[in-house]
C-alpha angles and dihedrals in degrees: 000000000000100000119110111229098209117110128186120236094231095071116122120253096258090047089055092048090047089051091052089052089050090052090053089052091047091052092049092049094045095051096030095229138108108273140196130186117211131176123246091278093051096256113149119254101166144334142200128199091204097244098319101323089127103174107172136187129180094268095049092046092052092046092054098041099038098026093233150050134242123263090247092056092047091051091049093054093042087055088065092062101253094141093056099038119116091202143007119328128200115223120197133239116268110188094186091061095038092246124143123200116283144183111230117201110190115220099223130172126176091348096308125110110226097175148319137260111217121200121184107235110157093165097043091241099141107115112244089212087073094055097091091056089045088054091054091052090049093050091051089053091050091052090052092047089051090051096049090048092052090048090051092050088053092052091047089055093047091051092051091050091053099046093042094050099242114183096244092056095128094065091041091053093051093049096045093046092050090054089063098037089252133139115234090230100049122101113269139173131211116229120192116203126191106189127150111272095348091123090058093047103041096088094061099037121106113252133206127231111270095034128090122179132212132177105241100188136258092060092304127128124201123211119196102207136188100252094231092059095067116088122239089236120082093214112136097228092053094049093046090050091050089053093050094254095116097141100096128192117186095225091050093046092054090053094047126105119191126187126185120203127210123285111262130190097247147320091301087072097042091114089063092048089050093048090053091048091051090055091048090049090051089055092044092054090054089063136051120294124255096060138105121227115199123200090228091062097051099089111180091001087079084079086078087073097056106039138037118257093245092051092050092049092047095048101038107027115051118200095261092053092044090053090051092049091052097044106036119102118255090247093056093046092048091049090052091049094049093043091054093042088053092054094252097307110149092189094054090044091054090048094050093046093042092231135120117274091240088059088056092050091048092052093045090054087056089051092054095043096048102034098042090231122135105218090202089064117086092208093052092047090052092049092048093046092052091046092052092051097044102036097084089058106036107030118084113234116253 
């Protein structure tokens, strides 16, 4: 091994991630075995198949494809003392769990374990004389993981300062923008992503120019994105790819909520972009996962950004209408929604609902009788339409 494992703190993010990947390759070449690097919670950071020697077991396959391991697998490996070990540890084969024998090299720095190198070694053939050099590679990786975590913590703090309106926001904006190769005065959008374990992985993920990530709390990550990078489509795969999250796993996608805030003129207006994204995320959470909700598609739900729920309910949904919304059957409510969406056309409402037109008229008569709204009145139709859209978010359940 001729490479020097000393890396300056001023390297850019992608240089640091590339260096981590190089360390994985170095470890695989040194020990002549397929290698993965995972963080302390067994989330994948990088892997090498050692020039095509792609030995795979169930655990390794899941780690690469799903970027993580199950709690049972983590407990099994912890039971072999890897957290406490000062150096490499051999773990045995377990056919029942689909695990082949491995060499685990903890990535430890200043007494803390930042991750683990895993090398498939079912026959215990890795030469122990190479373990000291493997330990030096692992320590270099731990130092880098410590550095990327501290950088991420700094960006998290800068993001909070900007969206919370802290006095020193100008300096915060300049520093955060520079981290993503952005100009503080160029149009940006704020994208909030709730995706399993993304918040724990974002510090060590590669990033693309024009995107800077921050952990925004409650398992949510915020990406400040050059506005031109986001696709016009709201399809989840396209948005994830634009954000640099192009590795897609069906189970993760179905559990993902993405919200896109409005375009603002620069980092000085990031608080407004974030507020809009929060509203869009609130709407996204109310639906099934795997979808993207864009601020520009919210219509009257944008009112959620400018008034408190109680004020909206008090001003737009009188008690009689609130009672109707809570007590009406789903079929009656859906008929009212579609009728209003279709500009009061009973024929198009019947077509969309796949029912007879007389059924529509019968349900609409129930709407008028029980809500107190006259559907021939434009003002009443507007009030009912707003109430139907806002009620799931501003009315307390019975």
